[in-house]
N, C-alpha and C positions, 0 to 999 in steps of 0.2 A: 256670240248671235243666238238668239233664243230660236230652239228648234221649232218649227211649224210643223205640226203633224199632218196637216192638210194643206201643205204649201201649194200644191198644183192638183186641183180636182176639176174634171170636165167631163163632158158628154160628147160623143162624136159619132161620124158616119164612116162606113168601111171605104178603103181605097179601091173604088172600081173605076172602069173607064169614065162613068159619068157618077158624079157624088151621089151616095144614097144615104140619107139620114138614118141613123140607128135609134131605136128606142133607148131609154134610160136602162130597161132591164137587159138590153144587149150588149152595153158597155163592157169592156174588159178593164179591170182593175189591175193597176200595176204599182209596184213599191219600186221607187228610184232613188239611189243614193249619189249624193254629189261627192266631189272629193275634198271639199273644205267649205267654209262659211261663205256665204253668198258673195261673190264677186262678179264684175260686169260680164264675163261672158257666158255666165249661168244665164243671163236673161234670155238666150236663145230658148230656153225652155219654158220659162214664164211667160214669155211672148206666144208661144205655141198654146199655152193654156187659155191666155187674155184674150188672143185674136181667133179662138174657135177651131184652132187646127186639130187638137185632140179631139173635141166634140165631132168634127168632120169625120176623124179616123176611127172613132168608136172607142176612144180609150178614155179610162179615169185614172190619172196619174197622181201619185203621192209623193211629191219631191221633198226629201230631207237633207239636210246640210250634212256634210263629212266631216271626217276627223282625220284627214290624211288618206292618201292613195292607197296605201297599204292597207289600212283598216276598211276602206271601200272593196278591196278585192276580195278580203276574208268574208265580208257580209254578204257579199255575191256568191261566192263560192260554198258559203254555208247554207245558202236559200233564205237567209233572212230579208233579203232583196231580190227583186227579180233582174234589175238592171242597175249598173253603176257607170258612172263617170270617173275615171281614174287615170293616172300616169301609168305607161307600161312597164315602168322599171322593176316592179315587184312580181309581174306575173308569171316570168318564166321560171322562177323558182317555185311559186305557188303551185303552178302545173306541175313541175316535176315532182314536188313533194304531195300532191293531192291528185293524182291523174283520175279518181273516180269523180271528182269536182272540177273538172277541167273548164277552164275559162276561155272564151272567145272574144276577140274584139271584132265589132260589127262596122264600127264607123271611125276612123282615126280624125277626131275633130282637130287636133293640133297636127297639121301636116309636118311641123317641125318641133322637136322638143325644145321646151322652154328652158331646158338645164343650162346653167350659164356662170361663168367667173364674174364677179363684181367686185370693185373696189372704188377707192376714192382718189381724185387728183392729190397729188403730194406724196404718195406712197412708192413712186418710183417704179411704177406698173403702168406701161404705155400700150402693152400689147400682151396676148395671152403668154408667149414665151416667157415674159419678165417674172411669173410666178416662180420660175424654177429658183430653188434655195430658200423661198420665203415660206411664211407661216400662214397657212390656210384654215378657214374655219367653216365648220358645218356640222349638223347632228350626225351622230354615228349611225351608220345604216341609212343615211339620206339618199335619195336617188342619184342627184347630180354628183356627190361625192363617190358613190360606188361607181358611176361611169367615168370618173376622171381619168382613171388609167387608159381607158380606151380613147378618150378625147387627147389625152396627153400624147398617145402615139400619132395620133392623126395631125397633132398640131407641133409636133417635133419639139416636146417639153419631156425633160427627164424628170419622170414621176417619182423616181426614188430621192430625189433632193427636196423634194417637198415636205415639210413639217405640217403635221395635222392637229388643230385644236378642236374638240369635241364640246359641244354645248348643246343646250334645250333648244328648240327652234325659235322660241319666242326671245331668246337671248342673242341670236345670231348677229341681228343688224346693229343691236347696241353695242356689241363687242368690236364690230368693225368701226362703228363711229368713235368709239373711245380709243382705237388704235390697239387693242388687245389681239387683233390679228391684222394681217397685211390685205387680205382679201378674203372672199367667201364664195362659197358654191350654192346654188339654190335656183329656183325659177326666176328668170330675170323680171317678169313682171311682178313677182311676190316681193323679191328683195328691193327691188328699185323704187317701188312705191311706199314700202315699209321706211326706207331710209327718208325719202319725201315726208313721211308723217313725223319723222324725228326731227325735222327742221333742217335737213340737207338741201341746199339748191340742187336743181336738177343738172346743172353744168358742172357740178363737182362729182358727179356719178359716172363711173366708166362700167360698161358691161359688154362681155364677149360671149354670146351664145355659142354653145357647142355646135349646132346645127350649121351656123354660118361659118364655121371654122374648122371645117375638116371632118366632123363628124354628122352627116345628114342623116338623121334618124327621125321616125315618127316620135311623138310625145303622148299626149292624153287622148282617151277615146272612149266610146261606149262599148261596156262588156256585159256579156252573159254567160251563164253557166251553159256547157254543151249539152247536157241532157235537158234542161229547159227548153232550149233552142229547138230542139228535136220535136218537143209536144207544142211549142207555140212559134212555129215559123212565120206564119200570117200575122201574129201579133208583132213579133220583132220588126217585120218589114214596116208595118205601120207606124211603128214608134220611130224607126230611124227617117223615115219620110217626113215626120211631123218635126224631128230633130233639124234636118237640113232645110225644111221651110222655116222653122224658128230661127234659125240662124242668117237667112237671107233676110228676113224681117228686122233682125238686129242690125245687119249690116246697112241697111236702109233707113234705119230710125234709131240711132242710138240713145237719144234723149228719151224716146218711149220705151226702149229697154230698161234704161236705168230707172225710170219711174215705176215700171212693172216690179222692179225689185224692191224698191222703196216700199211698195205697197204691202209688201211681205215683211220688211224688216224695217222698222221705223229708224234704226241707227244707220242704216245703209247711206254712204256718203256718195251722193250721184256724181258730183264733179269729178272726184278722185277716181271713182270706178269707171267713169267714161273714159278716163285718161289712161287707166289700166288696161281696159278693152282695146283702146287704140293701139296699144304696144303689141298686146296679144295678136289682134287682127293682123297687124303688119309684120309681125316676126313669125308667127306660129301658124297662122290660118290661111292668109291670103298670099300663097308663094307662089312662084313660077310653075309649080307642079299642079296646084289647084287651080290657077288662072288658066293653064292650058287643058286639063283633064278634068276639071269639076271638083267640088268639095268632096272630101272622103276617097279621092283616088287611091287605090291600092297598087302599089309597086311592090312585088314579092321580092325582089333583089333587095330592097331597102327594108323590107320586113325581115328577111333572113338576116341581114346584117344586124339588126336591132336584137333578134334573138341571140345571135353569136356574142355581143358585146355584154349584154346583161348576163349570159351565161358565165363568161369569163369574169365578169365583174362580182357574180355572186358565188362563184366556186360550184357550179351546176356541172357535174361531170357528163351527164347524160342528157342534155336538154330536150324537150320537145321539139318537134319540127315547126317552123313558120307556118306551114300548111294546114297544121292542128290548132292555131292559135289566131289566125286571120281568115276572114271571109269577105268577099264583097258582093256575095249572093242577095243580101238584103238592102243594098243600097237602091236608090230610085234611078231611073234612066239618067245618063250622062247629061241629056238636055235639061233635066231639072235640077242637075247639080251645078250648071255653070253661073258664074258671078261676073 
């Protein structure tokens, strides 16, 4: 997809008890990087722009496509971007290696990780445990592959019996389709709809998300650098508030969200991305936890588990604490986050 230099730009009013419109000169400019090319869930931010939420919050946001969560984390850590949306998988090692550029997750958008095992019918894999002794495929260093040993322990799979085939990310789905691997690991909504795009009927695709099969951990969320957060606490709170409101708009108007992204990328497939978002919504966003406690609810026990399994997966001997990597101080009140 073509990178849009000014994908989201708006003017808005400060978050006060009563809305107060800010002048254009008072707008706070933000550089925001996504995790990948435009996908359905990203409409929560394009709708925040289109429906005037950024304007009301006094924000002018430039949203750019990403090139993988790891790349987004590096860009936020380096200061090239103020805010990023990325999977948590690489953040523990980044913070351990770069304590001076420590990253903090402000808002776990995906209450459950989208990491999953995916295969096709006819491969004699009918449950996660059936991958024992089989050939799995994934890019080397990819988050769901790195988390597989932790998932295997939780699901009762002998991880040592699994053989791995490495490939470029854009070849993973084709190699599964061609039978060069028995199953793959990756984000469920990414692999599933890539296979659909390759002509595979949906009833032939089988997937088991880690979070629904023993490893209940957070997934992707909004990251900032800790020192930036110290200087821009009010701005961070306004961006998170706008993000939550944008997601609620998207949940109530999926076609409008897809049209919002289509205006920014002419090649955007509205029908396919609406289906991708529906899967993301039902498996990663609207979980029992978020329905009971509101979008973005932070359970520190789950956060500690996430840090631990990522540290083990990436060989981080002295990982940062979960308390240094997560905060819920910038979330709106629970009443504003209920769905």
